[in-house]
Backbone as a ProteinNet text record, in pm:
[ID]
protein_1_A
[PRIMARY]
XXXXXXXXXXXXXXXXXXXXXXXXXXXXXXXXXXXXXXXXXXXXXXXXXXXXXXXXXXXXXXXXXXXXXXXXXXXXXXXXXXXXXXXXXXXXXXXXXXXXXXXXXXXXXXXXXXXXXXXXXXXXXXXXXXXXXXXXXXXXXXXXXXXXXXXXXXXXXXXXXXXXXXXXXXXXXXXXXXXXXXXXXXXXXXXXXX
[TERTIARY]
10912.4	10935.1	10954.7	10869	10880	10997.5	11030.4	11151.9	11253.9	11255	11363.3	11352.3	11231.8	11233.1	11258.6	11267.6	11294.5	11453.4	11516.5	11673.1	11674.6	11597.8	11670.5	11694.9	11773.8	11865.8	11771.4	11674.4	11544.5	11410.6	11331.5	11186.1	11185.1	11244.4	11275.5	11338.7	11400.8	11480.8	11358.5	11235.9	11191.3	11032	11059.2	10914.5	10928.2	10788.4	10752.8	10805.5	10859	10881.1	10771.4	10765.1	10650.1	10689.4	10586.3	10623.6	10632.2	10563.3	10534.9	10694.3	10774	10915	11016.3	10956.5	10998.7	10941.1	10873.9	10790.3	10909.5	10908.6	11015.8	10976	10829.7	10780.1	10669.8	10681	10562.3	10440.4	10422.7	10295.5	10216.1	10271.4	10212.3	10154.4	10205.6	10140.3	10018.4	10047.9	9925.1	9820.1	9828.6	9733.8	9681.4	9743.4	9682.4	9598.8	9612.6	9553.3	9454.8	9437.6	9371.7	9232.8	9302.7	9220.3	9129.8	9175.6	9128.5	9096.5	9067.6	9036.6	8900.2	8805.7	8676	8663.9	8753	8730.4	8751.4	8722.1	8706	8871.8	8888.2	9035.5	9092.6	9215.7	9310	9339	9345.2	9372	9480.2	9563.6	9679.8	9729.1	9749.6	9799.9	9979.3	10036.2	10169.7	10240.2	10299.7	10397	10549.7	10659.8	10754.6	10826.4	10934	10951.7	11116.1	11192.2	11334.2	11358.2	11474.2	11506.3	11581.6	11630.1	11732.1	11861.4	11892.2	11963.3	12000	11900	11861.4	11814.8	11810.8	11733.6	11640.5	11616.2	11432.4	11379.4	11227.9	11154.6	11040.1	10981.9	10828	10777	10614.9	10579.3	10424	10343.5	10214.3	10154.4	10065	9981.4	9859.5	9803.8	9657.3	9663.6	9528.8	9481.2	9353.1	9317.2	9208.3	9196.2	9096.5	9107.5	9022.6	9084.3	9019.6	8956.5	8832.3	8777.9	8776	8798.6	8753.7	8589.8	8603.1	8428.5	8355.8	8443.9	8392.9	8360.6	8415.1	8408.8	8538.3	8600	8752.9	8826.6	8900.3	9014.7	9125.7	9163.1	9226	9390.4	9347.1	9489.9	9441.7	9549.7	9535.1	9601.6	9541.2	9624.7	9644.2	9795	9851.4	9907.3	9907	10012.8	10091.8	10221.2	10318.6	10393.6	10389.5	10449.2	10534	10677.4	10787.9	10782.8	10718.9	10720.3	10812.1	10928.2	11052.2	11112	11124.7	11185.8	11095.2	10985.7	10860.3	10897.6	10852	10874.4	10997.5	11088.1	11232.1	11236.9	11157.3	11164.1	11065.1	10953.5	10846.5	10952.2	11030.3	11073.6	11167.3	11268.4	11373.6	11273.5	11166.7	11060.1	11025.4	10979.9	10912.5	11024.3	11182.3	11276.4	11348.2	11301.2	11344	11250.1	11137.3	11039.6	11067.9	11091.4	11106.8	11248.4	11321.7	11466.1	11405.3	11333.4	11352.3	11213.9	11125.9	11042	11141.3	11231.3	11338.4	11421	11449.8	11527.1	11443.5	11337.1	11239.8	11218.6	11204.9	11152.1	11279.1	11413.2	11525.2	11526	11513.9	11546.1	11399.8	11323.2	11193.6	11172.2	11182.8	11166.2	11000.7	10902.7	10814.7	10826.7	10708.2	10658.2	10542.9	10487.7	10345.7	10302	10202.5	10164.4	10056	9978.5	9862.6	9763.5	9620	9590.4	9468.5	9512.7	9431.2	9294.6	9299.4	9136.2	9041.4	9090.8	9010.9	9045.3	9134.7	9172.8	9209.6	9279	9311.6	9479	9490	9683.3	9689.3	9812.8	9808.9	9985.5	9956.4	10077.3	10143.4	10277.7	10342.5	10346.6	10328.9	10352.5	10387.1	10536.5	10616.1	10539.4	10503.7	10434.3	10316.2	10231.6	10136.6	10172.6	10322.5	10334	10409.8	10444.5	10513.1	10388.7	10271.6	10137	10052.6	10086.3	10030	9944	9923.3	9769.1	9806.6	9743.9	9720.3	9801.9	9890.8	9920	9768.5	9816.7	9691.8	9624.2	9650.6	9541.2	9595.4	9458.2	9512.5	9389.6	9407.6	9351.9	9303.7	9189	9167.6	9266	9267.6	9379.8	9362.2	9250.8	9185	9260.2	9178	9257.8	9411	9475.1	9610.9	9662.4	9609.2	9677.9	9628.7	9544.1	9456	9546.2	9675.9	9796.2	9892.1	9855.4	9989.7	9874.6	9957.7	9923.7	9886.6	9756.9	9738.9	9800.2	9932	10028.1	10126.8	10123.3	10184.8	10123.2	10012.6	9918.7	9955.7	9899.4	9929.9	10084.9	10196.2	10320.4	10288.3	10257.7	10205	10164.1	10055.4	9962	9955.2	10064.8	10124	10230.7	10330.3	10396	10358.1	10207.5	10138.7	10057.3	10006.6	9955.5	10053.9	10205.4	10286.8	10348.8	10343	10388.4	10280.2	10136.2	10052.5	10044.9	10012.4	9991.8	10105.6	10240.3	10328.9	10465.6	10426.5	10538.3	10677.8	10647.5	10744.8	10793.7	10912.5	10965.1	10966.2	10902.2	10965.3	11046.3	11107.8	11145.6	11126.1	11056.7	11046.2	11023.4	11088.7	11101.9	10943.5	10894.4	10752.2	10721.5	10593.9	10568	10447	10408.6	10274.3	10248.3	10093.3	10045.7	9984.6	10050.2	10014.7	9865.6	9795.6	9678.4	9670.4	9773.1	9755	9808.8	9810.8	9826.9	9976.3	10049.3	10180.2	10219	10347	10376.1	10520.9	10548.5	10681.6	10736.3	10872.5	10919.5	10952.7	10904.8	10912.6	10977.1	11010.3	11075.2	10971.5	10907.3	10816.8	10879.8	10893	10925.4	10834	10798.1	10701.6	10744.5	10734	10765.1	10675.6	10629.2	10525.3	10552.3	10458.9	10473.3	10401.8	10468	10400.3	10351.9
13605	13447.4	13438.1	13519.9	13543.9	13607.7	13703.1	13759.4	13690.7	13582.7	13466.3	13362.6	13326.2	13264.8	13269.3	13386.1	13440.1	13506.4	13477.3	13543.6	13641.9	13713.1	13840.3	13872.9	13997.1	13973.7	14011.1	14098.4	14133.2	14189.5	14169.7	14195.8	14342.2	14400.5	14563.6	14591.8	14474.1	14430.1	14432.9	14337	14275.5	14358.5	14488.6	14582.6	14645.3	14646.3	14694.9	14584.4	14480.6	14374.4	14310.3	14292.3	14258	14085.8	14024.4	13887.1	13825.5	13872.2	13857.5	13790.8	13896.9	13892.2	13765	13706.2	13574.6	13465.8	13475.1	13369.1	13270.8	13183	13094.6	13105.8	13093.7	13107.2	13215.6	13338.1	13425.3	13361.9	13266.9	13205	13159.9	13112.4	13058.1	13182.1	13271.4	13417.4	13484.6	13445.7	13497.7	13375	13267.2	13135.9	13167.8	13203.7	13223.7	13365.4	13471.9	13567.3	13553.6	13488.2	13476.9	13418.5	13269	13175.3	13193.5	13325.7	13365.6	13518.2	13544.2	13697.3	13762.8	13627.3	13623.9	13546	13484.6	13432.9	13492.3	13448.9	13520	13459.8	13349.3	13299.2	13215	13154	13047.9	12937.7	12829.9	12716.6	12625.4	12623.7	12518.9	12533.2	12612.5	12628.8	12639.2	12520.5	12478.1	12596.9	12673.8	12707.6	12725.2	12754.9	12729.2	12871.9	12912.6	13081.4	13054.9	13147.8	13168.1	13273.5	13234.5	13334	13432	13533.1	13635	13581.4	13486.4	13440.6	13291.8	13301.4	13181.6	13026.2	13051	12892.1	12872.1	12755.7	12719.1	12651.7	12749.3	12642.5	12657.1	12512.2	12485.3	12525.2	12600.4	12676.7	12685.5	12597.6	12592	12762	12802.1	12964.8	12901	12997.4	12990.4	13157	13208.2	13332.9	13380.5	13501.7	13548.4	13691.3	13713.2	13845.1	13965.2	14115.1	14170.1	14288.6	14324.1	14428.1	14576.4	14665.6	14822.7	14836.6	14949.9	15000.5	15004.2	15041.9	15043.2	14884.5	14803.1	14667.2	14650.3	14739.6	14691	14616.8	14531.5	14465.7	14547	14547.7	14625.7	14573.6	14383.6	14358.4	14197.9	14111.6	13964.8	13932.3	13916.9	13838.8	13649.1	13680.5	13517.3	13480.7	13333.3	13260	13142.4	13166.2	13078.4	12999.8	12873.5	12741.5	12690.5	12648.5	12597.2	12460.8	12407.7	12252.2	12200.5	12281.9	12217.7	12091.3	12086.7	11972.9	11844.3	11909.2	11786.3	11684.8	11793.2	11740.3	11688.9	11702.3	11641.7	11483.9	11517	11356.3	11239.3	11325.1	11239.7	11165	11265.7	11226.4	11107.9	11120.3	11033.5	10900	10898.5	10782.1	10738.4	10780.9	10737.5	10636.7	10698.6	10648	10551.1	10515.5	10398.2	10323.1	10358.1	10247.6	10176.9	10233.5	10177.1	10106.2	10137.7	10032.5	9922.6	9941	9834.9	9730.3	9771	9718.2	9643.1	9695	9632.7	9535	9565.5	9457.7	9331.3	9369.9	9269.8	9171.6	9253.3	9163.5	9042.8	9137.2	9051	8926.5	8969.7	8837.8	8726.2	8774	8719.6	8749.1	8830	8894.4	8988.9	8937	9046.3	9048	9120.6	9171.9	9146.3	9137.1	9115.6	9147.4	9191.8	9178.9	9173.3	9157.3	9105.9	9191.4	9206.6	9300.6	9198.3	9172.7	9066.4	9111.9	9250.7	9319.8	9262	9310.6	9242.5	9158.5	9088	8934.2	8964	9044.6	9081.5	9068.4	9011.3	9031.8	9071.4	9183.3	9307.6	9202	9180.4	9150.1	9277.7	9263.3	9342.2	9296.5	9375.1	9331.6	9222.1	9201.8	9073.7	8943.1	8948.2	8837.9	8806.9	8895.7	8860.9	8784.6	8876.4	8771.7	8619.1	8627.9	8497.5	8403	8431.1	8370.9	8355.6	8433.7	8449.5	8517.4	8596.6	8725.4	8846.7	8932.3	9035.2	9123.1	9252.7	9335.2	9380.6	9415.6	9459.1	9400	9225.3	9136.3	9113	9141	9108.5	9035.3	8893.6	8785.2	8793.4	8755.8	8714.9	8614.5	8619.5	8511	8356.8	8333.7	8212	8160.8	8262.6	8275.3	8230.5	8336.7	8318.8	8181.8	8123.1	7981.1	7883	7906.4	7821.2	7761.8	7904.5	7891.3	7765.5	7741.5	7607.4	7503.7	7374.2	7253.5	7206.7	7135.6	7057.2	6995.5	6928.8	6910.3	6986	7110.9	7246.5	7316.2	7314.7	7405.1	7417.9	7274.7	7287.7	7336.2	7312.7	7390.3	7531.9	7616.8	7735.3	7806	7742	7730.7	7792.7	7648.9	7657.2	7772.2	7797.8	7908.2	8043.9	8072.1	8174.9	8229.8	8089.7	8143.5	8168.6	8096.7	8105	8274.6	8292.5	8448.2	8554.2	8524.7	8605.9	8609	8473.4	8426.4	8461.9	8443.4	8446.9	8540	8596.6	8739.2	8629.9	8467.4	8438.3	8405.1	8484	8496.8	8356	8347.1	8210.7	8251.5	8145.2	8135.2	7992.2	7977.4	7842.8	7794.5	7685	7664.2	7567.3	7606.9	7529.8	7578.2	7505.5	7493.9	7554.9	7680.3	7707.2	7631.3	7669.6	7630.8	7782.2	7822.1	7921.7	7908.5	8014.8	8068.2	7936.8	7935.3	7854.7	7681.1	7671.1	7532.9	7446.1	7545.3	7497.6	7531.6	7407.7	7443	7511.2	7529.7	7600	7631.7	7601.9	7628.7	7771.9	7789	7937.2	7960.9	8048.2	8061.7	8187.2	8150	8225.3	8262.9	8384.3	8470.1	8570.7	8510.7	8638.6	8667.6	8796.5	8832.5	8935.5	8917.6	8999	9125.3	9232	9359.8	9443.7	9519.9	9540.4	9715.3
10039.2	10000.9	9836.8	9755.4	9601.4	9585.6	9643.3	9557.2	9611.5	9678.7	9702.2	9611.2	9583.4	9481	9367.6	9315.9	9205.5	9191.5	9352.2	9298.9	9320.8	9375.9	9392.9	9528.1	9558.5	9704.1	9815.5	9773.1	9914.4	9803.3	9897.9	9870	9799.1	9853.8	9771.5	9647.3	9671.2	9505.2	9360.2	9437.5	9342	9330.7	9389.5	9397.2	9235.7	9212	9043	8978	8998.5	8883	8805.7	8686.5	8627.5	8597.3	8688.7	8661.3	8525.5	8424	8302.9	8249.7	8329.2	8248.8	8287	8412.6	8433	8394.9	8298.4	8224.8	8148.6	8152.8	8072.2	7872.3	7911.5	7770.2	7773	7715.4	7720.1	7676.2	7623.1	7564.6	7666.5	7764	7884.4	7953.7	7974.7	8056.4	7960.6	7845.6	7749.8	7769.6	7784	7760	7883.9	8014.6	8140.6	8129.5	8070	8073.6	8002.6	7878.9	7775.5	7874.7	7924.1	7948.6	8107	8174.7	8287.2	8256.2	8141.4	8179	8175	8197.7	8243.2	8366.2	8435.6	8533.2	8642.7	8799.7	8892.4	8963.7	8928.1	9013.2	8896.9	8958.4	8861.1	8990.8	8942.7	9028.6	8968.3	9062.3	9056.9	8876.5	8815.9	8695	8708.2	8654.5	8615	8521.9	8557.6	8446.7	8449.4	8383.2	8368.2	8398.2	8465.7	8508.7	8540.4	8494	8513.1	8621.8	8715.1	8818	8713.3	8817.3	8750.3	8715.9	8803.5	8701.5	8633.1	8589.1	8488.6	8477.1	8617.6	8663.4	8621	8589.5	8545.2	8681.5	8697	8811.3	8746.3	8776	8766	8904	8834	8971.8	8935.5	9051.3	9035.2	9121.7	9012	9084.2	9092.3	9193.6	9193.8	9242.3	9205.2	9267	9235.1	9288.6	9244.8	9220.6	9123.1	9068.3	9186.6	9178.7	9291.4	9179.4	9196.1	9132.6	9248.3	9125.9	9218.6	9194.4	9251.1	9284.4	9169	9039	8937.2	8821.7	8893.8	8877.6	8769.4	8771	8655.7	8733.1	8710.3	8752.8	8817	8939.8	9003	9028.5	9047.8	9044.7	9095.3	9089.2	9134.3	9258.9	9342.4	9452.8	9404	9413.2	9346.3	9456	9468.4	9509.5	9445.4	9418	9340.2	9410.8	9401.9	9458.4	9362.2	9450.9	9363.2	9361.2	9262.8	9269.1	9188	9148	9061.6	9134	9295.5	9314.5	9302.4	9321.2	9355.2	9185	9103.8	8980.5	8937.4	8976.3	8952.1	9006.6	9143.2	9206.2	9164.1	9077.1	9018.6	8900.6	8823.4	8698.9	8738.9	8871.6	8878.8	8968.8	9012.2	9060.4	8936.1	8805.4	8688.7	8645.4	8631.7	8571.3	8668.5	8824.9	8872.2	8827	8839.5	8811.5	8667.2	8596.4	8463.3	8444.7	8530.3	8594.6	8610.9	8728.5	8815.7	8721.3	8639.5	8558.6	8447.1	8376.1	8277.1	8359.8	8449.3	8525.6	8630.8	8613.9	8635.1	8470.2	8407.3	8263.7	8254.1	8262.3	8191.5	8337.9	8427.1	8534.5	8580.2	8502.5	8522.3	8683.1	8735.1	8913.2	8914.7	8987.8	9002.6	9149.2	9229.5	9323.1	9349.5	9467.1	9496.1	9620	9672	9804.7	9825	9941.7	10001.8	10069.5	10030.9	10138.1	10217.3	10354.2	10407.1	10413.3	10482	10482.8	10386.1	10202.7	10128.7	10064.2	10112.5	10041.5	9919.8	9908.2	9754.3	9727.6	9614.6	9634.2	9520	9499.6	9414.4	9341.8	9204.8	9146.7	9070.1	9043.6	8942.2	8800	8728.4	8583.8	8524.4	8590.7	8577.8	8659.6	8772.1	8853.6	8718.7	8671.4	8582.3	8460	8422.3	8327.1	8347.6	8462	8493.3	8466	8535.4	8524.6	8405.1	8307.1	8176.8	8215.2	8242.4	8259.2	8252.1	8172.3	8184.6	8255.6	8236.8	8358.8	8403.3	8550.4	8644.7	8695.2	8664.7	8734.8	8888.4	8933.3	9097.1	9154.1	9173.4	9200.1	9330.9	9411.1	9528.4	9589.5	9712.9	9764.8	9733	9727.7	9697.7	9548.5	9441.9	9323.4	9257.3	9359.4	9323.8	9385.6	9506.4	9542.7	9448.5	9376.8	9291.5	9129.7	9151.9	9058	9069.7	9203.5	9247.4	9192.7	9165.3	9140.9	9236.9	9239.4	9389.8	9438.3	9438.1	9493.2	9569.2	9526.5	9584.3	9698.7	9679.9	9737.5	9897.4	9948.5	10085.6	10131.6	10059.5	10079.7	10097.6	9999.5	9991.6	10080.5	10105.6	10223.7	10353.4	10370.4	10509.1	10510.1	10449.2	10454.1	10478.2	10377	10370.7	10513.9	10540.7	10671.1	10791.4	10785.5	10921.6	10925.4	10734.2	10737.6	10816.6	10767.2	10812.9	10958.7	11010.2	11173.8	11276.9	11195.9	11323.4	11268.5	11130.5	11101.3	11039.6	10979.6	10973.3	10808.7	10751.4	10650.7	10554.5	10456.1	10338.5	10228.6	10196.8	10038.8	10026.7	9906.8	9843.5	9707	9680	9515.8	9539.3	9449.4	9401.3	9282.2	9258.8	9099.4	9077	8979.1	8920.3	8814.5	8803.2	8622.6	8592.9	8461	8423.6	8344.2	8298	8282.6	8159.4	8079.7	7921.2	7959.4	8096.2	8166.7	8129.6	8131.6	8135.3	8279	8370.2	8483.6	8454.2	8557.5	8567.2	8694.4	8718.5	8843.7	8912.5	9030.7	9036	9217.6	9245.5	9355.3	9449.2	9508.1	9642.6	9740.1	9728.3	9881.9	9938.1	10082.6	10093.7	10291.6	10286.6	10442.7	10474.9	10615	10679.3	10714.2	10618.4	10647.6	10765.7	10810.5	10972.1	10964.6
[MASK]
++++++++++++++++++++++++++++++++++++++++++++++++++++++++++++++++++++++++++++++++++++++++++++++++++++++++++++++++++++++++++++++++++++++++++++++++++++++++++++++++++++++++++++++++++++++++++++++++++

């Protein structure tokens, strides 16, 4: 698999290859060698390698040093895991999250979820902004309902209870009172997650 990862035609073609020749940045290799010169093992270090055809790989390396009977380093047993696609997916996910956050800000659209067991509500940053509270605010259910003025609380409580108990989705235009005391109209949408 090592030979295949680096683009060699066969394991035999990779015999005798100095892995150092595949580091995209020789300084990465020197850093690892220096960092682990006195260590007995390497754990989950990420480096960039180049395949024989020039493709770039992100690789997570781990391993241990083996010594001979004189106590000298005889060789390293290494495991190399190609994490190129995983890192690319993380970059794509971060970009999608950025675009969703931007769309939410422009549209004033946010998301929320409720942990019924802990009775906690998770608000997206945009829902926090709509309520006039700092990003990351995560109120208890009762506190979240308190943002609805008294005349709107029975409406949202009924919708929420039916959603929790019967799985009935809702879409209601109601009002909330922002932390600063300003009342605004919002559209509250809820559906049960199973």
